C-alpha positions, 0 to 999 in steps of 0.5 A: 469189283464185287457182285453187288456193285455190278448189280447197282451199276446195271440197275441205276439207269433203269431206276433213273429212267423209271423215275423220269418217266413217272415224273413226266406221266404224273400230270397225265394221271391227274388229268385222267382222274375221274371228275365229279358230276357237274351241275349243267347250270354251273357249266355256263358260269362265264358272264356274257359281255355285250356292248350297249346297242349291240347283239351277240349270238350265244349257243344253248342246248337245243331243248330250250323252250322258255327264256326269262330275263332278269331285267329287260331294261338292261338286256334282251334275249331272243330265242332262235331255232337250234338253241341259238339266242340273240343277246342285245345290250339295252342299258348299262349294268348286269342282269341274268337270263334263265333258260328252261326246257318244257318241263321247267327244268333250268338248263342255263343260268347266265349273267349278262354284263352290258358295257359301254360302246366300243366305238370312239364316242365324244361327249359334249356338255352344254351346261347340264345338257349332254350330247354324244357323237360317234367319231369314226372317222368323222363325228356323227350324232349318236344317241346314248343313254344319259343324253339330254331329252331334247338332243335324244328326241330330235335325233330319234325324230330325224332317224325316224323321218329318214327311215320312213323316207327311205321305206317310201322311196323303196316302194314300187310306183302304182 
């Protein structure tokens, strides 16, 4: 056996291990590579999905001073202390909101996607008039955008009468 073949036998496992370690560590080197500077507005690019007539809490940077909503008929955004906003779905569709600091610099620009309710809604058509019922577990009236005017108004009136009656019943007697 020649001296060069002995050297090859000794070096082969070392070369194989080095190659295997390099292949295993290569993804880590890609992760550790420096990342380019990111625009803080683009960091929050994911849309906020909320159901109509429901609310969702979203955390924003603490220095938010002003919020502007693109279409307040689709969503409402209310700023709370500590950089928390309450996003409420008002109508179907998409809009956006922009959060700014005191100097007017844009901190966040996010899309809000308002979707259909997640409960089991049954729609009843009486000719061209539409009525909606929430059926969890039994069917009850539920006003939804697009219901007929008469159904919508009578349900709102009933809910208002019920709420005012409950408020009057909760007051202490003089």
